[in-house]
N, C-alpha and C positions, 0 to 999 in steps of 0.2 A: 504493499499500500505506500501511496506517495502523498507526503504532507500537502503538496499543491493541489491534489485532487480534493483533499478535505477542505481546503480554502475555496475551492470552487463551489462545493456543496454549501458551504455557509454562505456564500455570496448569493447562490440561488435562492437559499433560504430567505435571504434578507431582501433581495430585490424582486423576488416573485417570478423570474422568468431567466431563462438560459440568455437571452439578449440582454437583459438588464445586468446580470452577472458579468457578462462578457464586457459590456461598456464599462462597469465598475472596475474590471481587472485588466483592461486594456487588451482583451482577447476577443477574437471573432466567436461568434454563438456556435459555429460548427466545432471549434475547438473545445469549447465548454462541453458541449454535447459528448464528444469523443472522450474527454477526460472523465465526465461523469459515468459514462459507460465502463471505463477501466475501473473506476472506484467500485461500481456495482458488481463488476465481474471479481474483483479482489475481495469484496466483503462476501459475494454470494447471494445478494439479494437487491430487489428493485428498491431504489430509494426515492425515486421522482416519477410522477406520472406526467408525461410530457403532453400538454394540451395546446390547442391552437395558439393562443396568446398568453399562456402562462405556465408556470410549472407547479404543480401540487405534490408536496412532499408526502410519501407514505408514512405511516406509522413509525417504521425502521428510520426512514429519511429524517422524520422529526427528532428522533432521539439522537441519531448520529450527528446530524447538524447542530444540535445543542451543545455537544461534546466538541464539535469543530470549532463553534464560535467561542467556547471557553479557552480552547488551545489557542486560538487566534489572539484573545485578549491577554493571555499569558505571555505570548510571543511579543506582542506590542509593548507589554510591561518591561520585558527583557531588554528590548530595543532601547527603551526610554531611559533604563538604568545605564546602559552603555555610553550613553552620550556624556 
């Protein structure tokens, strides 16, 4: 599992769509979708239902996105302390 894929899941959860997550991360939405697919394969479960204009997290997606958001906040804290 790749940390950057967890960051992508957190961004999808925050922005509500693959396109929104891509804009926030500076990635193309196709790349976001591909990395989400890799994360789902690594974990072995579906995390996001891809709908026409939004992304709906599954129950597993909500749980894992919450962990990913906490990890992101901790990484941000480490970066702030290093400055």
